[in-house]
C-alpha positions in Angstrom: 0.0 -0.3 -0.1 1.2 3.4 -1.0 0.2 6.9 0.8 1.1 10.6 -0.4 0.4 13.6 1.1 1.9 16.5 0.5 1.4 20.6 -0.9 2.5 22.1 -4.0 2.6 25.8 -5.7 0.7 26.6 -2.3 -2.3 24.2 -3.1 -2.9 21.6 -0.9 -3.2 18.0 -2.5 -6.0 15.4 -1.8 -4.9 12.4 0.4 -4.2 10.1 -1.5 -4.1 6.0 -0.8 -3.5 3.2 -3.8 -4.3 -0.6 -3.3 -2.6 -2.6 -5.6 -3.1 -6.3 -6.1 -2.3 -8.7 -9.5 -5.7 -7.9 -11.0 -6.9 -4.5 -9.6 -6.4 -0.9 -8.3 -8.4 1.7 -6.7 -8.0 5.6 -6.6 -9.6 7.7 -3.9 -9.8 11.3 -4.7 -10.9 14.0 -2.6 -10.9 16.6 -5.3 -10.9 16.8 -9.0 -10.5 19.8 -10.9 -8.4 18.8 -14.5 -8.3 16.0 -16.3 -5.3 15.9 -18.8 -1.4 17.3 -18.5 -2.0 20.4 -20.5 -4.2 22.0 -18.2 -7.0 23.1 -21.3 -9.4 21.0 -19.7 -11.7 22.0 -16.7 -13.9 19.7 -14.7 -17.8 20.2 -15.5 -19.3 21.3 -12.2 -22.2 20.9 -13.2 -23.3 17.1 -11.7 -26.9 15.9 -11.3 -26.6 16.6 -7.7 -25.3 20.3 -7.8 -27.4 21.0 -11.1 -30.8 20.2 -8.8 -31.5 22.2 -5.3 -31.9 19.3 -3.0 -33.1 19.4 0.7 -30.5 18.9 3.2 -29.3 15.8 4.5 -31.2 14.8 7.9 -28.9 13.4 11.2 -29.0 9.7 11.1 -31.2 7.8 13.8 -30.0 6.3 16.7 -30.3 2.6 16.1 -31.1 1.9 19.5 -35.1 1.9 20.2 -36.3 4.4 23.0 -32.9 6.2 22.9 -34.0 9.7 23.6 -33.9 12.8 21.5 -32.0 11.3 18.6 -35.0 8.7 17.6 -37.7 9.6 14.9 -40.4 12.0 15.6 -43.0 9.4 15.4 -41.0 7.3 18.5 -40.5 10.6 20.2 -44.1 11.5 20.3 -46.2 8.1 19.9 -49.4 10.0 21.1 -49.0 12.3 18.3 -48.6 9.6 16.3 -52.0 8.0 16.6 -53.1 12.0 16.6 -54.9 13.2 13.5 -56.1 16.9 12.9 -58.6 18.3 10.4 -59.9 21.9 9.8 -63.4 22.1 9.5 -64.8 24.3 6.5 -66.9 26.7 6.7 -69.9 26.8 4.8 -70.5 30.9 4.2 -71.5 32.8 0.9 -70.1 36.2 -0.3 -72.8 38.5 0.2 -75.0 38.6 -3.2 -77.6 40.8 -4.9 -80.3 40.1 -6.7 -80.4 42.7 -10.1 -82.9 45.5 -9.6 -86.0 46.3 -10.7 -84.5 49.4 -12.9 -82.0 52.1 -12.5 -82.2 54.9 -10.8 -81.6 58.6 -12.2 -78.7 60.3 -11.8 -78.5 62.4 -9.0 -76.7 66.1 -9.6 -73.2 66.5 -8.4 -72.4 69.4 -5.6 -73.5 69.9 -2.0 -77.0 70.7 -1.5 -79.0 72.9 1.2 -80.6 70.1 3.6 -82.5 72.8 5.6 -86.8 72.5 4.7 -89.2 74.1 6.2 -92.0 72.4 7.8 -94.6 71.8 4.7 -97.5 69.0 4.6 -95.8 65.9 3.0 -96.7 66.5 -0.7 -95.3 69.5 -0.4 -92.4 68.5 0.9 -91.5 65.8 -1.8 -92.4 68.3 -4.5 -89.7 70.4 -3.3 -87.0 67.5 -2.1 -87.2 66.1 -5.4 -88.5 68.9 -8.5 -86.4 71.5 -6.6 -83.4 70.6 -5.1 -82.5 67.3 -6.4 -84.2 68.2 -9.6 -84.7 64.4 -10.2 -88.3 62.8 -12.3 -90.5 61.3 -9.4 -94.3 60.2 -8.8 -96.5 60.0 -6.1 -99.2 57.4 -5.4 -102.9 58.7 -4.5 -102.3 57.8 -1.0 -99.4 60.3 -0.2 -101.4 63.0 -2.6 -104.1 63.0 0.5 -101.5 62.8 3.7 -102.4 66.1 5.6 -99.1 65.8 7.6 -96.3 68.1 8.4 -92.8 67.7 8.0 -89.6 69.9 8.4 -86.3 68.7 8.1 -82.8 70.8 9.1 -79.5 70.6 8.9 -75.8 72.2 9.9 -75.3 73.0 6.4 -74.7 71.8 2.6 -74.8 68.1 2.1 -73.7 65.8 -0.7 -76.8 64.7 -2.6 -77.2 61.6 -2.4 -76.2 61.8 1.4 -79.5 64.0 0.9 -81.1 61.1 -0.8 -80.5 58.4 1.6 -82.0 61.3 4.9 -85.0 61.7 2.9 -85.9 58.4 2.3 -85.3 57.5 6.0 -87.7 60.4 7.1 -90.5 59.3 5.0 -89.7 56.1 6.3 -91.2 57.0 9.6 -93.9 58.5 7.8 -95.0 55.1 6.4 -93.8 56.3 2.7 -91.5 54.0 1.0 -89.0 56.0 -1.9 -87.9 53.5 -5.0 -86.1 53.8 -7.9 -88.2 52.8 -11.1 -87.4 52.7 -14.8 -85.6 56.0 -14.6 -87.7 57.7 -12.1 -88.3 58.0 -8.3 -91.5 56.4 -6.9 -93.0 57.5 -3.3 -95.9 55.4 -3.0 -97.3 54.3 1.0 -96.0 51.0 2.9 -99.4 49.7 2.3 -100.1 50.2 -1.5 -96.2 48.9 -1.3 -97.3 45.7 0.1 -100.3 45.1 -2.1 -98.0 44.9 -5.3 -97.4 41.5 -6.9 -94.5 40.6 -4.9 -91.0 39.4 -6.3 -90.2 36.1 -5.9 -86.7 34.8 -5.5 -85.5 31.4 -4.6 -81.2 32.0 -3.2 -79.6 33.7 -1.0 -79.1 36.7 -3.2 -80.0 40.3 -1.6 -83.1 42.1 -2.6 -81.8 44.9 -5.5 -80.8 48.4 -3.6 -82.3 51.1 -3.8 -84.9 48.7 -2.7 -87.8 47.8 -5.0 -91.4 49.1 -3.5 -93.2 45.4 -4.0 -92.8 42.7 -1.7 -90.3 39.9 -1.5 -91.5 36.1 -1.4 -87.9 34.0 -0.9 -87.1 30.2 -0.6 -83.6 30.2 1.3 -81.9 26.9 1.6 -80.3 26.2 4.4 -77.1 24.8 4.9 -76.0 23.8 8.2 -78.7 24.9 10.8 -82.0 22.9 11.2 -85.1 24.9 9.6 -86.8 25.0 12.6 -84.9 26.5 14.8 -83.8 28.9 12.2 -87.6 29.9 11.7 -87.4 30.2 15.9 -84.7 31.9 15.8 -86.4 34.7 13.6 -89.6 35.1 15.2 -87.4 36.4 18.2 -86.4 39.4 15.7 -89.6 39.5 13.4 -92.2 38.2 15.8 -95.4 37.4 14.5 -97.8 40.1 12.4 -95.0 42.3 12.0 -93.4 43.2 8.8 -91.6 39.8 7.6 -93.7 36.4 7.7 -91.6 33.4 7.6 -92.1 29.8 7.4 -90.4 26.5 6.9 -90.6 24.0 5.0 -88.4 20.7 7.1 -88.9 18.7 3.4 -86.3 20.3 2.4 -84.2 22.5 5.2 -85.5 25.5 3.6 -86.8 28.6 5.4 -89.3 31.2 3.2 -89.4 34.7 3.7 -92.2 37.3 3.0 -91.8 40.9 3.1 -90.9 44.3 2.0 -86.9 43.8 0.5 -85.4 46.1 3.5 -86.9 43.3 5.9 -85.6 40.3 3.6 -82.5 42.0 3.7 -82.3 41.5 7.2 -83.8 38.5 7.8 -80.7 37.3 5.8 -78.6 39.1 7.3 -79.6 37.0 10.2 -79.3 33.6 7.9 -75.6 34.0 7.1 -74.7 34.8 10.5 -76.0 31.5 12.2 -76.4 29.3 9.1 -72.6 27.7 9.1 -71.2 24.4 10.6 -71.3 24.3 14.2 -67.1 23.4 14.1 -66.6 26.0 11.1 -62.8 26.8 11.1 -61.6 24.2 14.3 -59.7 21.7 14.3 -61.2 17.8 14.2 -59.3 15.3 15.7 -59.1 11.3 14.6 -57.4 9.6 17.9 -56.7 6.0 17.6 -56.3 4.2 20.5 -54.1 0.9 21.3 -55.6 0.0 24.2 -59.2 0.2 24.2 -62.4 -0.3 22.0 -63.2 2.9 21.0 -67.2 2.9 22.1 -66.0 2.3 25.6 -63.5 4.8 25.8 -65.6 7.6 24.2 -68.4 6.5 27.0 -65.8 6.9 29.6 -64.4 10.3 28.4 -67.5 11.5 28.2 -68.1 10.7 32.1 -65.1 12.1 32.7 -65.3 16.0 31.0 -68.7 16.3 32.3 -67.4 15.6 35.7 -65.6 18.4 35.5 -68.2 20.2 34.4 -67.5 20.8 30.2 -70.5 20.1 28.1 -69.7 16.7 25.9 -71.7 14.7 24.0 -71.8 11.8 22.3 -72.9 9.6 19.5 -76.2 10.8 18.1 -77.5 12.9 20.5 -77.4 15.9 21.2 -74.3 17.9 20.1 -72.7 20.2 22.7 -69.5 22.1 22.7 -67.0 19.1 22.9 -68.6 16.2 20.7 -67.2 12.6 20.7 -68.1 10.4 17.7 -67.1 6.8 17.9 -66.1 4.8 14.4 -66.0 1.0 15.8 -65.1 -0.1 11.8 -62.1 1.6 12.1 -61.7 1.5 16.0 -60.8 5.6 15.8 -62.8 8.3 17.7 -63.9 12.0 16.1 -63.4 14.7 18.3 -64.9 18.1 17.6 -63.9 21.0 20.1 -63.6 24.2 18.8 -62.0 26.2 22.0 -58.6 25.6 22.2 -58.7 24.9 26.4 -60.9 22.0 25.7 -59.6 20.8 22.9 -56.0 20.5 25.2 -58.3 19.3 28.4 -59.3 16.4 25.7 -56.1 15.4 24.5 -54.7 15.6 28.1 -57.0 12.9 29.1 -56.5 10.3 26.0 -53.0 10.3 26.9 -53.5 9.5 30.8 -56.6 6.9 29.6 -55.1 4.8 27.0 -52.0 3.0 28.5 -51.7 -0.5 29.3 -54.1 -2.1 32.4 -52.2 -2.0 35.6 -52.9 -6.1 35.2 -51.2 -6.8 32.6 -52.4 -10.8 32.3 -55.4 -10.3 30.0 -55.0 -11.4 26.5 -56.2 -8.8 24.1 -56.1 -8.5 20.4 -54.4 -5.3 18.8 -54.3 -4.1 15.1 -50.8 -2.7 13.7 -51.6 -0.5 10.7 -48.5 -0.1 8.8 -48.2 2.8 6.8 -44.4 2.9 5.0 -43.8 -0.9 4.2 -44.8 -4.9 3.9 -46.2 -5.9 6.7 -45.0 -9.5 5.7 -41.4 -8.4 5.6 -42.2 -5.9 9.2 -44.1 -9.8 10.7 -40.8 -11.7 9.7 -38.5 -9.4 11.8 -40.5 -9.0 14.8 -41.8 -12.5 15.4 -37.8 -13.1 15.1 -37.2 -10.9 17.8 -40.2 -12.1 20.0 -38.9 -16.0 19.4 -35.1 -14.9 20.5 -37.0 -13.2 23.4 -39.1 -16.3 24.5 -36.0 -18.4 24.0 -33.9 -16.3 26.5 -37.0 -16.0 28.8 -37.3 -20.2 28.8 -33.3 -20.3 29.9 -34.2 -18.1 32.7 -37.3 -20.8 33.9 -35.7 -23.2 36.7 -36.1 -27.0 36.6 -39.1 -28.5 37.3 -39.2 -28.8 41.4 -37.0 -26.2 42.0 -39.4 -23.3 41.3 -39.1 -20.8 43.8 -41.2 -17.5 44.8 -40.2 -15.1 41.3 -41.1 -17.8 38.5 -43.8 -15.5 37.9 -42.4 -13.3 34.6 -42.8 -9.4 34.2 -46.0 -9.9 32.8 -47.9 -10.8 35.5 -47.9 -13.9 36.0 -48.5 -15.8 32.4 -46.2 -16.4 30.0 -46.3 -14.7 26.8 -45.0 -17.9 24.4 -48.4 -17.5 22.0 -47.8 -13.9 21.7 -46.9 -13.3 17.9 -47.9 -11.7 15.0 -50.4 -12.4 12.3 -50.2 -10.8 8.8 -53.3 -9.4 7.0 -52.0 -9.2 3.5 -55.2 -7.4 2.2 -54.9 -4.4 4.5 -51.7 -4.6 5.3 -51.7 -4.8 8.5 -50.3 -6.8 11.7 -52.4 -8.2 14.4 -50.8 -9.3 17.6 -52.4 -11.3 20.5 -51.2 -10.8 23.8 -51.3 -8.7 26.8 -51.1 -4.9 26.4 -47.7 -4.8 28.5 -46.5 -6.9 25.6 -48.0 -5.2 22.9 -47.1 -1.8 24.6 -43.2 -3.3 24.1 -43.6 -4.5 20.8 -45.0 -0.9 19.6 -42.3 0.5 20.0 -40.0 -1.9 17.4 -43.0 -1.6 14.9 -42.5 2.1 14.6 -39.1 1.6 14.3 -39.5 -1.0 11.7 -42.4 1.1 9.8 -40.1 3.5 8.2 -40.3 4.3 4.4 -37.9 2.3 2.1 -35.2 4.8 1.2 -34.7 5.0 -2.7 -31.3 5.7 -4.5 -31.1 7.6 -8.0 -28.6 5.6 -9.9 -26.9 7.5 -13.1 -24.6 5.2 -15.0 -22.8 6.0 -18.2 -21.7 3.0 -20.3 -18.9 3.9 -22.8 -16.1 2.5 -24.9 -12.9 4.1 -25.8 -10.6 3.7 -28.3 -7.4 3.5 -27.0 -4.5 5.2 -28.5 -0.7 5.1 -27.8 -1.2 7.6 -25.4 -4.1 6.2 -23.5 -2.4 2.3 -24.2 -2.6 1.8 -20.4 -6.2 1.9 -20.7 -8.1 3.7 -17.7 -4.5 4.7 -16.4 -4.9 7.5 -18.6 -7.6 9.2 -15.7 -4.7 8.2 -13.1 -2.1 10.1 -15.2 -4.1 13.0 -15.8 -6.1 14.1 -12.8 -4.5 16.7 -10.4 -5.5 19.4 -8.7 -4.8 23.2 -9.4 -2.1 21.9 -12.3 -0.1 19.8 -10.3 -0.5 16.6 -12.1 -0.1 13.5 -9.9 1.5 10.4 -11.0 2.2 6.9 -9.2 1.0 3.4 -9.7 1.7 -0.1 -9.8 5.1 -1.1 -10.4 5.2 -1.9 -13.8 2.1 0.7 -14.3 -0.4 -0.9 -15.8 0.6 -2.3 -18.6 -0.1 -6.2 -18.2 -0.7 -7.2 -21.5 -3.8 -5.0 -21.6 -5.3 -6.9 -19.0 -6.5 -6.3 -15.2 -10.0 -4.8 -13.8 -9.3 -1.1 -12.5 -12.0 0.6 -10.4 -11.5 4.1 -9.5 -13.7 6.9 -7.0 -13.2 10.1 -8.4 -15.6 13.3 -6.6 -15.8 15.6 -9.2 -17.5 15.3 -12.6 -15.7 12.5 -15.0 -18.5 13.5 -17.7 -15.8 16.1 -18.5 -12.8 13.4 -19.5 -15.6 11.3 -21.8 -16.2 14.9 -23.4 -12.7 15.2 -24.2 -12.7 11.7 -25.8 -15.5 12.6 -27.7 -14.1 15.6 -29.8 -10.7 13.3 -30.5 -13.7 10.3 -31.7 -12.3 8.6 -29.2 -15.5 7.7 -27.4 -18.3 5.6 -27.9 -21.3 6.1 -25.4 -23.1 3.2 -25.3 -26.0 4.0 -23.2 -26.4 6.6 -19.7 -29.6 5.1 -18.1 -30.8 6.8 -14.8 -32.5 4.2 -12.6 -34.1 4.3 -9.5 -34.2 1.1 -7.0 -35.6 0.5 -3.7 -33.0 0.4 -1.1 -32.4 -4.1 -1.0 -34.2 -3.9 -4.8 -33.1 -4.4 -7.9 -32.6 -2.2 -10.7 -32.2 -3.8 -14.2 -31.9 -2.5 -17.6 -31.2 -3.8 -21.0 -30.5 -2.0 -24.5 -30.5 -4.7 -26.5 -31.8 -7.9 -28.7 -32.7 -11.7 -27.7 -30.6 -13.3 -30.3 -31.0 -17.3 -31.0 -28.7 -19.7 -30.4 -28.8 -23.3 -31.3 -28.1 -25.6 -28.3 -28.4 -29.2 -29.1 -28.7 -30.8 -32.6 -29.7 -34.2 -33.2 -31.4 -36.6 -36.3 -34.9 -37.6 -36.3 -36.2 -41.0 -35.8 -37.8 -40.9 -39.0 -36.8 -40.3 -42.7 -38.4 -38.3 -45.1 -39.5 -39.0 -48.0 -36.7 -38.5 -50.0 -34.8 -40.7 -47.6 -33.4 -38.1 -45.7 -33.0 -37.6 -41.9 -34.6 -34.2 -40.3 -32.4 -32.7 -37.8 -33.8 -31.6 -34.4 -32.8 -28.3 -33.2 -33.3 -26.9 -29.7 -32.6 -23.0 -29.9 -32.4 -20.5 -26.9 -32.2 -16.6 -27.2 -29.7 -15.1 -25.7 -29.9 -11.8 -24.5 -26.9 -9.2 -26.1 -26.3 -5.6 -25.7 -25.9 -3.4 -23.4 -27.2 -5.5 -19.7 -27.2 -3.5 -16.9 -28.1 -4.9 -13.0 -27.6 -2.8 -10.0 -28.8 -3.9 -6.0 -28.1 -1.0 -3.9 -28.7 -0.9 0.3 -28.7 2.3 2.0 -27.5 3.0 5.1 -28.4 5.8 8.2 -25.4 7.4 7.8 -25.8 8.5 3.8 -23.6 5.6 2.3 -24.7 3.3 -0.7 -23.5 -0.3 -1.1 -23.6 -1.6 -4.5 -23.9 -4.8 -6.5 -23.1 -4.3 -10.1 -23.1 -6.8 -13.0 -22.8 -5.1 -16.2 -22.5 -6.7 -19.8 -22.0 -4.8 -22.9 -22.0 -8.1 -25.8 -23.1 -8.3 -29.4 -23.3 -11.7 -32.3 -20.7 -11.5 -34.9 -20.8 -13.7 -37.4 -19.6 -17.3 -37.1 -16.7 -18.2 -39.7 -17.3 -21.6 -38.7 -19.9 -22.5 -41.6 -20.9 -25.8 -39.7 -22.4 -24.4 -36.8 -25.2 -21.8 -37.7 -25.1 -20.6 -34.1 -23.2 -16.6 -33.9 -20.2 -15.8 -32.0 -21.3 -14.0 -28.6 -18.7 -11.0 -28.3 -19.3 -10.7 -24.7 -17.7 -8.0 -22.1 -18.9 -8.4 -18.1 -18.1 -7.4 -15.0 -19.1 -8.3 -11.2 -18.5 -6.3 -8.4 -19.1 -4.7 -5.4 -18.3 -1.3 -4.0 -19.3 1.4 -1.6 -20.4 5.2 -2.7 -21.2 8.2 -0.6 -24.5 10.3 -1.3 -23.5 11.7 -4.5 -20.3 10.1 -5.3 -18.8 8.8 -8.7 -17.1 5.2 -9.0 -15.1 4.4 -12.7 -14.9 1.1 -13.0 -12.6 -0.3 -16.5 -10.2 -2.6 -17.8 -12.4 -4.6 -19.8 -10.1 -4.3 -23.4 -11.2 -5.9 -25.7 -7.8 -6.1 -29.2 -9.1 -7.2 -32.8 -6.4 -7.5 -35.5 -6.8 -7.7 -39.0 -4.4 -8.6 -41.7 -4.5 -7.7 -45.4 -3.0 -9.5 -48.6 -3.1 -7.0 -51.6 -1.4 -7.0 -54.8 -0.9 -7.8 -58.4 -2.7 -11.2 -58.9 -0.4 -14.1 -59.8 2.4 -12.0 -59.9 2.1 -11.3 -55.7 2.1 -15.1 -55.4 5.7 -16.1 -57.1 8.1 -17.0 -54.6 10.8 -14.7 -53.1 9.5 -12.3 -56.3 5.9 -11.8 -54.9 6.6 -9.2 -52.5 7.6 -7.1 -54.8 4.2 -7.4 -56.2 2.2 -6.8 -53.0 1.2 -4.6 -49.6 0.6 -6.8 -46.1 -1.7 -4.3 -43.8 -1.6 -5.2 -40.2 -4.4 -3.6 -38.6 -4.9 -3.3 -34.7 -7.5 -2.1 -32.7 -7.7 -1.9 -29.2 -10.8 -0.3 -26.8 -11.8 -0.4 -23.4 -15.3 -0.4 -22.1 -15.5 1.7 -19.1 -18.7 2.1 -17.0 -19.6 5.6 -14.6 -21.5 4.9 -11.6 -23.0 8.1 -9.7 -25.3 7.2 -6.7 -27.7 9.9 -4.9 -29.8 8.9 -2.4 -33.2 10.3 -2.7 -34.6 12.3 0.5 -37.9 12.1 0.3 -40.8 13.2 -2.0 -39.6 16.3 -2.4 -36.2 15.8 -3.6 -37.9 13.0 -6.1 -39.9 15.9 -7.8 -36.8 18.0 -7.8 -35.2 14.8 -10.0 -38.0 14.5 -12.0 -38.5 18.4 -12.8 -34.9 18.7 -13.9 -34.7 15.5 -16.2 -38.0 16.2 -17.7 -36.8 20.2 -18.7 -33.6 18.0 -19.5 -35.7 15.9 -22.0 -37.7 19.5 -23.7 -35.0 21.0 -23.7 -33.2 18.2 -26.0 -36.6 17.9 -28.0 -37.1 21.7 -28.4 -33.3 22.0 -29.9 -33.2 21.0 -33.8 -29.4 20.1 -33.2 -30.2 17.7 -31.2 -33.0 16.1 -33.1 -30.4 15.4 -36.8 -30.7 11.8 -37.4 -28.1 9.5 -38.8 -30.6 7.9 -41.1 -29.5 9.0 -45.1 -31.8 11.2 -46.8 -33.7 9.3 -50.0 -32.9 10.3 -53.0 
């Protein structure tokens, strides 16, 4: 092993360590800035991990159960894990007004003198509308015959619209209504207005403003409150025989309002205020008890709250400020409460009550809903732990006849040998039969195991590099030309890597090795075979195949019977062999941010078989299998799979080139040697939750869209038709 650490040109070198054997070497660099000796190629720092804005890495969790502050949040707050919060929406609507009967005539701008001397009602109306406001108007016969005297005083001039509102309010006290209809103001008595044909409205829309001088019959569909309760409430504000008549229809849950527009409008204000959900804009809690049946828990909780003086109800009975609804199907308790103090008190008692019984020797059945994993896998692990616990407990039991006073176990005198987990595959649930104290201990293990399986985004580049004199040692080119701040680093085994072009090479690089491939591509020395990106779960497998299945004859035999011409048929067995770029990766993610990869890579192709006696093609195959470890975002370079092809040629003048000794004067012998190396570049990114996955997907989708929108990248190699 060679270790080198130093400093040159004021720039610290990364620490390097080389391990060499007869067939492999490893390279570990802390940084990389250039990839050739001439410093004309800088490393492209735009790696996928840097182009995507990723969330911060969460601190690793302690592997121990119940280990304190470093535990997962669901273990740190087991009570909150059983609690779900939702907000009850409000059904209140915005103010909607119906269309008016007609447009009001324009009122002159400016200020008017609001003082009117004592006049009879008809004369007062003539002065206000005809002389001061100068707007068209009409008066009914009931108003024209009135002898009442009215006077209006003001401290000064006021705007004309305000003056009109003041006049309308004053006339209302005399039983006279003012309304705009069809471009003029109509002034009639209230009794005449009630006798006019009513306007029917079937909605919550408000009557037009200014209000028409005809009654309104409005049907209002209630959303939350009972129609009988709403009718009784409105009758408190509008007694029977008053200005508004209120009836209700229990079958449709609606109320009918009959009266003048302003009275109906006032009733609608009350309806809009009161017709809302009882617990609107408050939280509804869903609590899943562990050690209780939900019906019993609701009854006991209601009794405790009522004993403390809270108004609490349960089930379908009267709804009080604290309302409990048990749901036996899911064994959950719905809690409706509006005040924060009451909500906190309910949660306090739930936390106190939902505990194992003091006597843990009563068998019960508990159901655990698995949320993030396969219930079968969790059951296998948990049952193995239970079996191990029972085995150790059995070792502590004294032999027969030697039992002392302390033979009872911790569960209160009974053995939990029968306690185990049963899987419900349809609901992905675990069913446990045993004591509450046993289940409470098991629950911490189940919560720790019930975690989302980590996923890994694996970016792979499979390239074939044509080797020249400068790169005759294959992947050693990367070693010779990686440096920091212009300082080249050269090292290797005793004989370099020139071991007859053989061997398997592996390197780890923290920079972006795609820049080196770009340099090769500019010199037409690289052929990128495939660049797949795969997402795999920890412990799973990701496979990709780009190629074709080639038929290969495996057995061949003559048939027992002869054909009509006397020859025997040949029976052949054919199997299909997958060729092309084949990649199989199995990742394992650790909580420390490390990824173990088991990689199998193959690049194969079918070649013509020079042996005409064998109909199957020759399969040219280069493959590698390895196991390696990467950090999140780390890159590994695998190389050393070198193929050498030799082509010999003999051209010359026919007949003359075959003359012994003299034939070389009339011929040319050629020898072409081509060496290519297969490189596999692998980068692994641990997906840090759904947000990280969405960002990767968004970036890669945008990358595809940019490629499709660029005509240069859409050029095809298929020749155009002439």
